[in-house]
C-alpha positions in Angstrom: 0.0 0.1 0.0 1.4 3.5 -0.8 1.7 6.3 1.5 -1.0 8.2 -0.2 -3.5 5.4 0.7 -2.0 5.6 4.2 -2.5 9.3 4.7 -6.1 9.4 2.8 -7.2 6.5 5.4 -5.6 8.3 8.4 -7.4 11.6 7.5 -10.4 10.4 5.9 -11.3 7.0 7.0 -13.3 5.4 9.8 -12.2 2.0 11.0 -15.4 -0.2 10.7 -14.0 -3.8 11.4 -11.4 -6.5 10.7 -11.8 -9.9 9.1 -10.2 -13.3 9.9 -7.3 -12.6 7.4 -6.5 -9.6 9.2 -7.7 -7.2 6.5 -9.2 -3.8 7.8 -12.0 -2.2 6.4 -12.9 1.7 6.5 -15.7 4.0 5.5 -15.3 7.8 4.6 -16.0 10.2 7.5 -17.8 12.5 5.2 -20.3 11.9 2.6 -21.2 14.4 -0.2 -24.8 15.1 -0.7 -26.4 12.6 -3.0 -23.4 10.4 -3.1 -22.7 6.9 -1.4 -20.3 6.7 1.1 -16.9 5.5 0.4 -15.8 2.1 1.7 -12.3 0.4 1.1 -10.3 -2.2 2.4 -6.5 -2.3 3.5 -5.2 -5.7 3.0 -2.8 -7.2 5.5 0.2 -8.4 3.6 0.0 -8.9 -0.1 -3.1 -7.1 -1.8 -5.1 -10.1 -2.7 -8.8 -9.4 -3.5 -9.9 -12.9 -3.1 -9.0 -12.8 0.7 -12.1 -10.6 1.2 -14.8 -13.0 2.7 -18.3 -12.8 1.1 -20.0 -10.9 3.9 -17.2 -8.2 3.7 -17.7 -8.2 -0.2 -21.3 -7.4 0.1 -20.8 -4.5 2.5 -17.9 -3.0 0.4 -20.1 -3.3 -2.8 -23.2 -1.6 -1.1 -25.2 -4.9 -1.2 -25.7 -4.3 2.5 -25.4 -1.4 5.1 -25.0 -3.9 7.9 -21.4 -4.2 9.1 -20.6 -7.9 9.2 -18.6 -7.7 12.4 -21.5 -6.2 14.2 -24.1 -9.0 13.5 -23.7 -12.7 14.4 -23.8 -14.4 11.1 -25.5 -17.9 10.9 -23.3 -20.7 9.5 -24.7 -23.8 8.2 -23.0 -27.3 8.7 -22.5 -27.6 4.8 -20.9 -24.3 4.6 -16.9 -24.3 4.1 -14.8 -21.6 5.6 -13.8 -18.9 2.9 -10.3 -19.5 1.1 -8.6 -17.1 -1.0 -7.7 -18.1 -4.7 -5.1 -20.9 -4.3 -4.0 -21.0 -8.0 -0.3 -21.3 -8.4 0.1 -22.6 -4.7 0.7 -26.0 -3.2 -3.2 -26.1 -2.4 -4.4 -25.4 -5.8 -6.9 -28.1 -7.3 -5.4 -30.4 -9.6 -7.8 -33.0 -11.1 -7.1 -36.7 -11.8 -5.3 -37.2 -15.1 -3.4 -33.6 -15.0 0.3 -33.5 -15.6 1.0 -32.6 -12.2 -0.5 -36.0 -11.0 1.4 -38.3 -13.4 -0.9 -37.7 -16.5 -2.6 -40.9 -15.8 -6.2 -41.3 -15.5 -8.7 -44.1 -15.2 -9.8 -45.8 -18.1 -13.3 -45.0 -19.4 -15.9 -47.7 -18.4 -18.8 -46.2 -20.4 -20.3 -47.2 -23.8 -18.7 -44.0 -25.5 -18.1 -44.4 -29.4 -16.5 -41.9 -31.2 -18.5 -40.0 -33.9 -17.8 -41.0 -37.5 -19.0 -39.1 -40.5 
């Protein structure tokens, strides 16, 4: 983050909350007549937009005005915890038959027949 962003946040921002990744969320202290309030995030570490959880994403994009940290959100048993994009890391998804998995896949057992014109 640049010094300009830090100064703008110091003078114009009001801290609203923080998520589990350590990202801090701000809103503008002043709002011009007829405009929406400004909302932004300061990332902890490398700026990675996929580290913004869904509830904070909704708040940032004015889908909801309720600050996520102020409301206990109901979690269902089938929901997985939010993960950032893992492409290019050791945790990336690699399907069976991929080069990184030995490039071998199970033989097809279906009744597939190639089309012949």
